[in-house]
N, C-alpha and C positions, 0 to 999 in steps of 0.2 A: 323370255329370251335372256333377260339380264341374269336370272338365277344360274344358268348354265355357265356363266363366266366367273362364278364365285371362287373357284380354286385359283384362277389366275389373279383375281383381285387380292386374295389373301397372300399370295406370293409377293405381289407388289407391296402390300402393307408390311410384310416381314422385311423386305429389302429396305423400305423406307425407314422402318424402326431401327434396323441394324446400322443404317447410315447416319442416324441422328439428324434427319432432315428438319430444318427449322421451318416453322409455320409462317405463312404470309401474315403481314400485319392486318390486311383486310381479308376477311373470309371466316376466321375463327373468332368467336366472341370470348373464348377463354384466354386470349392473349391481349385483350384490350380493356380499356376503362369503359364500362357501360353506363356510367352516370350521365344523365341527361338524354339517354336514348330510350326509345319505345321499341316494342317488339310485336310481331304478328306471325301467326302460325298458319301455313297454307299447305295443301297437298293437291297435286295435279299431275299424277304419273310419277315417273322416276325422279327421286329427289336430286339426283345429279343434275338433271335439266333445270329445275327451278333454282337450285343453288347457283349454278353458273350464270343464269339469266339475271337474277337479282343482284349478284355481286357487281355488275357493271352499271347498275342504276344509280345515278347521282343521289346522294343522301343516305344510301344504304351503307352501313359501316361494317357489317359482318353478317354472315349467313351460316347457319348450322343445319346439317341434315340429321333427321331423327324420325321417331315414330310417335304417333298419337292417335287417339280415337278408338282404342281397343280396350280390352279387359285385362291383359296380362301385364304384370309389373316387370320392368326391366327386360323387355323382349330382345332376343337376338335377331339378326337379319334372317337367319334360316327359319326361325319361328314365325316372323312376320310374313315371309314369302310363302309359307305354307297356307296362309289365308285363315288359319285357325285362331289367331289372337284378336282379330278384329281391327288391328292397327292399320293405318295408312302410312305410306312413306310421305313425310312432310318436311318442310323447312321452317326454321325459326329465323325470321328476318329482324335484325337490329338496325333501326334507322333513326336519323336525326329529324325530329318533327319540324325543325326550322328550315329544313332543306327539301323534304318531301312529305307526303301525307298519305292517309289511308286511301283516298280516292285514286291517287296515282298508283299505289301498290296494287289495288284491286284492278285498275284498268290494265296494267301490265299482265296480271294474272290471267285475264280473259283474252289476252292477245297471244299468249305463248302456250296455251293448252286448249283442248276441246272439252268444254263443260257439258257436252250433250251425249257423250259416250259413257254408259254406266259401267263402272268397274274395269275400265281399260283406257289406255292411251296408246294408240297405234298398235304395235305388236305386243306391248306389255299388257297382259290380261290378268285380272284378279282384283279382289276388293282392296288390296294394298295399294292399288294404283288409282283408286277412285278420286274424283274431284271433291275437295272438302275445304271448308273454311272453319277454323276453330277460334272463336272469339273469347276474350277474357273479360270484357266489360260491355256496358250498354253502348258506349261510343263505337266500339268495333262492330257490335251486332248491327247497329243502325247503318253504319257505313257499308257493311256487307250486304244488308238488305237492299240498300240503294243500288249497289253495284250489280246485284243479281237481277234487279228489275231492269236495269239498263241492258245487261247482257241478254235478257229475254227478247229485247227488241232487235239486237244485233245478230242473233242466231236464228236460223230457220227452224231447227229442231228444238224440242223442249230442253231446258236446262235441268241437269240432274245433280248439280253440285249440292252436297250436304252442308248444312249450316248447323254447327253444334258448339256447345260451350266447351272450352278447353279444360280438361280435367288434369292431364299430366302430359308433359313432353319428355320423351326419353331420347337422349342424344344417341345417334348411331355410332357404330364402330369407327375407329380412327381412320381406317382405310377408305371410308366413304367421304370423309371431309375434304373439301376442295378437290374433288376427284378430277373434274374437267381441267382445272388449272394445272394439276400435276401430270395429267395424262391426256393431253390434247390429241395425240395420235392414236389413242386406243380406238379400236373398231367402233364400239358403241358410241363413243364420244364424237367421232367424225360423222357418223351416219345419223344419230339421233340428237345428241346434245348440241352440237355446233349449229344446226338450223334453228334451234330454240334461241340460242345466243344471238344469232343474226336477226331474228324477229325482235328480240329485246332491243338491239341496237337501232333497228328501224323505228321502233316505238320512241326511243330516246331522241333520235334525230327529229322525229315529227313533233315532239314536245318542244324542242328548241326552235323549230321553224314551222309553226302551225299554219 
């Protein structure tokens, strides 16, 4: 469903570029000091959804949409959407470990997407939309394994989330970055992304008032 919107998205990107729109301080890691921050790469359907949801989590300082888990170097959106590169749509989350931690990041992950549907999230179908955790080190792998075990108790159907070592993260095209923040009234954003953000806000409120 998202692929058929690509021409409109490119037009939006062209207009944004022509207008010289400034990037938000939170959202893009290329406009901020990353020292002291940790990062985590996750995929759970459309990266617009995960990006928007994680951007509101306290302790998260920036989120980038991108591609990972495949074989082609520097893939384009069109190539990833074809399903032939093996990449998933993912986000790279930059967070302050003194304000949040891996357990909380994974807990939100399993609140805002369905880890039991293989190669799809809702109407978005294809391996690029698969549920995936890409770890960089033993700490992330251990935390992910713990989170997967917990999720298996919380969901009736089997968890199909892939757990893989991160080989490379390729940042997505500029028009994908901060998409929900820039285009809250866009059809896909209203129907698909906004409910994910609402779930994230509910999660945050519950964390504050357990």
